[in-house]
C-alpha positions as CSV (number, residue, x, y, z in Angstrom):
1,M,-15.4,-46.9,-66.5
2,S,-19.2,-46.8,-66.6
3,F,-21.2,-43.7,-65.9
4,F,-22.5,-45.2,-62.7
5,S,-19.2,-46.6,-61.3
6,F,-17.9,-44.2,-58.7
7,E,-17.4,-43.8,-55.0
8,E,-20.4,-42.0,-53.5
9,E,-19.5,-38.6,-52.0
10,E,-19.9,-38.2,-48.3
11,P,-23.5,-37.9,-47.3
12,Q,-24.8,-34.4,-46.9
13,P,-27.8,-33.6,-44.6
14,Q,-29.2,-31.1,-47.2
15,Q,-29.0,-33.8,-49.9
16,D,-30.6,-36.4,-47.7
17,D,-33.4,-34.0,-46.8
18,F,-34.0,-33.2,-50.5
19,Y,-34.2,-36.8,-51.6
20,M,-36.3,-37.8,-48.6
21,G,-38.8,-35.2,-49.9
22,H,-39.1,-37.2,-53.1
23,A,-39.6,-40.4,-51.1
24,L,-42.4,-38.6,-49.2
25,R,-44.1,-37.7,-52.4
26,E,-44.1,-41.4,-53.3
27,A,-45.6,-42.1,-49.9
28,E,-48.3,-39.5,-50.5
29,L,-49.1,-41.3,-53.8
30,A,-49.5,-44.6,-51.9
31,Y,-51.7,-42.8,-49.4
32,S,-54.0,-41.5,-52.2
33,L,-54.3,-45.1,-53.5
34,E,-55.3,-46.3,-50.0
35,E,-52.0,-48.2,-49.6
36,I,-49.9,-48.0,-46.5
37,P,-48.0,-44.7,-47.2
38,I,-44.4,-45.7,-47.6
39,G,-42.4,-44.3,-50.5
40,A,-38.9,-45.0,-51.7
41,I,-36.4,-43.8,-54.3
42,V,-33.0,-44.9,-55.4
43,V,-30.4,-42.3,-56.2
44,C,-27.2,-42.8,-58.1
45,R,-24.8,-40.0,-58.8
46,N,-27.3,-37.4,-57.8
47,R,-29.9,-38.8,-60.2
48,I,-33.1,-40.6,-59.3
49,V,-32.9,-44.0,-61.0
50,G,-35.8,-45.7,-59.3
51,R,-39.1,-44.8,-57.6
52,G,-41.6,-46.9,-55.7
53,H,-44.5,-46.8,-53.3
54,N,-46.4,-49.6,-51.6
55,L,-48.7,-51.5,-54.0
56,T,-49.5,-54.5,-51.9
57,E,-53.3,-53.9,-51.9
58,R,-53.5,-52.9,-55.6
59,L,-51.4,-55.9,-56.8
60,N,-52.6,-58.3,-54.1
61,D,-49.0,-59.0,-53.5
62,V,-47.3,-58.9,-50.0
63,T,-43.9,-58.4,-51.7
64,A,-44.9,-55.2,-53.5
65,H,-43.3,-52.9,-51.0
66,A,-42.0,-49.5,-51.9
67,E,-38.4,-50.5,-51.6
68,M,-38.9,-53.6,-53.9
69,Q,-40.6,-51.4,-56.5
70,A,-37.7,-48.8,-56.4
71,F,-35.0,-51.6,-56.5
72,T,-36.6,-53.1,-59.6
73,A,-36.9,-49.8,-61.3
74,A,-33.3,-48.8,-60.5
75,A,-31.9,-52.2,-61.7
76,Q,-33.8,-51.7,-65.0
77,T,-32.6,-48.1,-65.4
78,L,-29.0,-49.0,-64.7
79,G,-29.0,-52.3,-66.6
80,G,-27.7,-54.4,-63.7
81,K,-28.8,-56.1,-60.6
82,Y,-26.2,-54.5,-58.2
83,L,-26.7,-51.1,-56.7
84,K,-23.3,-50.7,-55.0
85,D,-23.0,-47.0,-55.9
86,C,-26.6,-46.1,-55.0
87,T,-28.6,-44.8,-52.0
88,L,-32.1,-46.0,-51.1
89,Y,-34.2,-43.3,-49.5
90,V,-37.3,-44.8,-47.8
91,T,-39.8,-43.1,-45.5
92,I,-40.0,-45.9,-43.0
93,E,-37.3,-48.3,-41.8
94,P,-37.2,-51.3,-44.2
95,C,-38.7,-54.6,-43.1
96,V,-36.6,-57.8,-43.1
97,M,-37.6,-58.7,-46.6
98,C,-36.6,-55.4,-48.1
99,A,-33.4,-55.3,-46.0
100,G,-32.6,-58.8,-47.3
101,A,-33.2,-57.6,-50.9
102,S,-30.9,-54.7,-50.3
103,Y,-28.2,-57.2,-49.2
104,W,-28.5,-59.1,-52.5
105,M,-28.5,-55.9,-54.5
106,Q,-25.4,-54.7,-52.5
107,I,-26.9,-51.2,-52.0
108,G,-24.3,-48.7,-51.0
109,R,-26.4,-46.8,-48.5
110,I,-29.8,-46.7,-47.0
111,V,-31.4,-43.6,-45.6
112,Y,-34.7,-44.0,-43.8
113,G,-37.1,-41.6,-42.2
114,A,-39.0,-43.0,-39.2
115,R,-38.3,-46.2,-37.3
116,E,-40.7,-49.2,-37.5
117,E,-40.4,-50.6,-34.0
118,K,-42.5,-53.7,-34.7
119,R,-41.6,-54.8,-38.2
120,G,-38.5,-53.0,-39.1
121,F,-35.3,-55.0,-39.7
122,L,-33.4,-53.3,-36.8
123,S,-35.9,-55.0,-34.4
124,K,-34.5,-58.3,-35.6
125,G,-30.9,-57.5,-34.9
126,G,-30.0,-55.4,-37.9
127,S,-27.3,-57.7,-39.3
128,I,-29.2,-58.3,-42.5
129,L,-27.6,-55.5,-44.5
130,H,-24.6,-56.1,-46.7
131,P,-21.4,-55.4,-44.7
132,K,-20.5,-52.4,-46.9
133,T,-24.0,-50.8,-46.8
134,K,-24.1,-47.6,-44.8
135,L,-27.2,-46.8,-42.8
136,Q,-28.6,-43.4,-41.8
137,G,-31.9,-43.0,-40.0
138,G,-34.2,-40.2,-38.7
139,V,-34.2,-38.1,-41.9
140,R,-37.5,-36.1,-41.8
141,A,-38.7,-38.7,-39.3
142,V,-41.5,-36.5,-37.9
143,E,-43.0,-36.1,-41.4
144,C,-42.6,-39.7,-42.3
145,A,-44.1,-40.9,-39.1
146,G,-46.9,-38.3,-39.2
147,L,-48.1,-39.6,-42.6
148,M,-48.3,-43.1,-41.2
149,K,-50.2,-42.0,-38.1
150,R,-52.6,-39.9,-40.3
151,F,-53.2,-43.0,-42.5
152,F,-54.0,-45.4,-39.7
153,A,-56.1,-42.8,-37.9
154,S,-58.2,-42.4,-41.0
155,R,-58.7,-46.2,-41.1
156,R,-60.1,-46.2,-37.5
157,D,-62.8,-43.6,-38.2
């Protein structure tokens, strides 16, 4: 049995809050780079195996979303393309592209902060996720949404 093959324990609100804090730090990093402030981490067996923040402006790449960066880093760390035993923590509800990528990676669980009413995958019906993926929303939602509001308010000044 590999180190990362296991059944994930039942989600704990304290644990979700803790790891969302790490995703928020990634979002702050994106903010400091003048990127849309979304951050993501991938956790496997209580260990952060991937991190990412938006890099779409810096890389001039519309696919360089926080989740995609974190997925790639996690797959490299774990040495495989499937993330069945992992949890993605992301500050904003994933878009359709990132939800689709999570399907192909077979992520075990997605925890997001704030909803994205216009471009989030749930606005498109929500059936994009792998059937075994568990979804939890609203973790530190006020902080996650607040960072986005602060970013866009600063752009209007």
